[in-house]
C-alpha positions in Angstrom: -19.7 -16.2 -33.0 -15.7 -16.7 -32.9 -13.8 -13.6 -32.1 -11.3 -12.8 -35.0 -8.3 -11.7 -33.8 -5.4 -9.4 -35.6 -3.1 -11.7 -35.5 -5.6 -14.0 -37.7 -6.2 -11.7 -39.9 -2.4 -11.3 -40.8 -2.3 -14.8 -40.4 -4.4 -15.2 -43.6 -3.3 -12.7 -45.2 0.1 -13.9 -45.6 -1.2 -17.1 -46.5 -3.5 -15.9 -49.4 -2.2 -12.6 -50.3 -5.3 -11.0 -50.1 -6.3 -7.5 -48.4 -6.9 -7.1 -44.4 -10.3 -6.2 -45.1 -10.9 -9.0 -47.7 -9.3 -11.5 -44.9 -11.4 -10.6 -41.9 -14.7 -11.0 -43.6 -13.2 -14.5 -44.7 -12.7 -15.0 -41.3 -16.2 -13.9 -39.9 -18.3 -15.9 -42.4 -16.3 -19.1 -41.9 -16.9 -18.1 -37.7 -13.3 -18.0 -37.6 -12.5 -21.8 -39.4 -9.2 -20.5 -41.3 -8.9 -23.3 -44.0 -12.9 -22.1 -44.5 -11.9 -19.0 -44.2 -9.3 -19.7 -47.4 -11.7 -21.5 -49.6 -13.9 -18.1 -49.2 -11.0 -16.4 -50.6 -10.5 -18.3 -53.6 -14.0 -18.4 -54.9 -13.9 -14.8 -54.7 -11.3 -15.3 -56.7 -8.7 -13.0 -54.3 -6.2 -16.1 -52.9 -4.9 -15.8 -56.2 -3.5 -12.5 -56.1 -0.7 -13.8 -53.7 0.9 -15.5 -56.8 1.3 -11.4 -58.6 2.3 -9.8 -55.4 5.9 -10.5 -56.6 5.8 -9.3 -60.5 6.6 -5.8 -61.3 3.9 -3.4 -62.5 5.7 -1.4 -64.9 3.2 -0.4 -67.3 -0.2 1.8 -66.4 -1.7 5.0 -66.4 -1.3 8.1 -65.3 -5.1 9.6 -64.7 -6.3 12.9 -63.5 -10.1 13.9 -62.5 -11.3 17.6 -62.3 -14.3 18.7 -59.7 -16.4 21.7 -59.0 -15.5 23.3 -62.2 -11.9 23.4 -61.7 -11.9 23.5 -57.5 -10.1 20.2 -57.1 -8.1 18.5 -59.0 -6.7 15.0 -58.9 -3.4 13.3 -60.5 -3.1 9.5 -60.0 -0.8 6.6 -60.9 -2.2 3.4 -61.4 0.0 0.9 -62.5 0.0 -3.0 -64.0 2.2 -5.5 -65.9 1.6 -5.0 -69.7 0.3 -2.3 -71.7 -1.9 -4.0 -73.1 -3.5 -4.4 -69.8 -3.2 -0.6 -69.2 -4.8 0.4 -72.8 -8.1 -1.5 -71.9 -11.0 0.1 -71.1 -11.8 -1.4 -67.6 -8.0 -0.1 -66.4 -8.8 3.4 -67.9 -12.3 3.4 -66.0 -10.6 1.8 -62.8 -8.0 4.9 -63.2 -10.5 7.1 -63.6 -12.5 5.7 -60.7 -10.0 5.9 -58.7 -8.8 9.2 -59.4 -12.6 10.6 -58.6 -12.8 8.9 -55.4 -9.9 11.0 -54.2 -10.9 13.9 -55.2 -14.2 13.1 -52.9 -12.4 11.2 -49.9 -9.3 12.7 -49.4 -6.9 10.0 -48.6 -3.7 10.8 -46.9 -1.7 8.3 -47.9 -2.3 4.9 -50.4 -1.2 2.1 -47.8 -0.8 1.5 -44.0 2.5 1.0 -44.8 3.4 5.1 -45.9 2.3 6.0 -42.9 5.4 7.3 -41.0 6.0 5.7 -37.9 6.0 9.4 -35.6 2.4 9.9 -37.2 1.2 6.3 -35.7 2.3 7.0 -32.4 1.1 9.9 -32.3 -2.5 8.9 -33.4 -2.3 6.0 -31.4 -1.4 8.1 -28.2 -4.6 10.2 -28.8 -6.8 7.3 -29.1 -5.5 6.1 -26.0 -6.1 9.0 -23.8 -9.3 9.1 -25.5 -10.2 5.5 -24.2 -8.5 6.3 -20.8 -10.7 9.6 -20.2 -13.8 8.3 -21.3 -15.8 7.7 -18.0 -17.5 4.5 -19.4 -14.2 2.8 -19.4 -12.6 4.0 -16.5 -12.5 0.5 -15.1 -12.7 -1.7 -18.3 -9.4 -4.3 -17.7 -5.7 -3.2 -20.3 -6.9 -5.7 -23.1 -10.4 -4.0 -23.2 -9.0 -0.9 -23.8 -6.5 -2.1 -26.4 -9.2 -3.4 -28.1 -10.4 0.1 -28.0 -7.3 1.7 -29.4 -6.8 -0.8 -31.9 -10.4 0.1 -33.4 -10.0 4.1 -33.6 -7.2 2.9 -35.0 -8.8 1.6 -37.7 -11.0 4.2 -38.1 -7.9 6.5 -38.5 -6.9 4.4 -41.5 -10.5 3.9 -43.1 -9.9 8.3 -42.9 -6.5 8.6 -44.3 -5.9 5.2 -46.3 -6.7 5.0 -49.3 -6.9 1.1 -50.0 -8.7 0.8 -47.0 -11.2 3.5 -47.8 -14.5 2.3 -48.7 -15.1 3.1 -52.6 -17.6 6.4 -53.0 -19.3 4.3 -55.8 -19.8 1.3 -53.5 -19.5 1.8 -50.4 -19.5 -2.1 -49.6 -16.2 -2.7 -51.0 -12.6 -1.3 -50.1 -10.8 0.1 -53.1 -8.4 -2.3 -52.1 -10.8 -4.4 -52.7 -11.8 -2.8 -56.0 -8.5 -3.6 -57.1 -8.2 -7.2 -56.0 -11.3 -7.7 -58.3 -9.3 -6.3 -60.9 -6.3 -8.0 -60.2 -8.2 -11.4 -60.6 -10.2 -10.1 -63.9 -6.9 -9.0 -65.7 -4.6 -12.0 -64.1 -1.8 -9.4 -63.7 -0.3 -7.5 -61.0 -2.3 -3.9 -60.1 -1.2 -1.8 -58.0 -1.7 2.4 -56.8 1.8 4.0 -57.0 1.2 7.7 -55.9 -1.4 10.2 -56.2 -1.5 13.4 -55.6 -4.7 16.0 -55.0 -5.0 19.8 -55.5 -7.8 21.9 -53.9 -7.6 25.4 -55.4 -6.2 27.6 -52.3 -5.7 24.8 -50.2 -2.3 26.0 -47.9 -2.8 30.3 -48.8 -3.9 32.4 -45.8 -7.5 33.8 -46.9 -7.6 37.8 -45.6 -10.0 38.2 -42.8 -12.1 41.2 -43.4 -14.6 42.9 -41.8 -16.3 44.3 -45.3 -19.3 46.8 -43.3 -16.5 47.8 -41.4 -14.5 48.4 -44.4 -17.4 50.4 -46.1 -18.3 52.5 -43.1 -14.3 53.6 -43.2 -14.5 54.3 -46.9 -17.6 56.9 -46.0 -15.9 58.8 -43.2 
């Protein structure tokens, strides 16, 4: 099995426009052969998305999802190119699915590009220190440590970046792959522009009281 490097994944992504995870899977299936990987992506309707990247997606829907009896709420804006697609049942369902996913998975960013540089630097520093402090890695060379760090960073992306998260209703695909599937079906560029997740009481200080002591004091 050929080693799939980050550089190979990036190069395939630049050539096809498919998502990072789709490119990595295609390269894995093709044992590192780029041409075969491109064919795999084309057969799945993923490579053609590249042609639509430059188009303007100015139509769409702002959808919502409320969960747990009003304890969690989500607003998400999903864009497409035409009002015709935006009014379609399939597009509306996609908005609902993404809003529900956000409520459940709690992403912090839409894409990796949104993550502030200082946040990335901090996470990478933590990942490196964790790897260096692990006794199992004591005698491992620097390149191995780097791979461990990249693995932990990928885990960070899966936990915090919407398009990198496994879709809650079908964990075998990411939210990014779900959107790409719809791009292939509609023939239009579709993109999550932004979202907001609300949780009841989040950010408020909660009173930490000993109820038993309070009752005792009231009784004298």
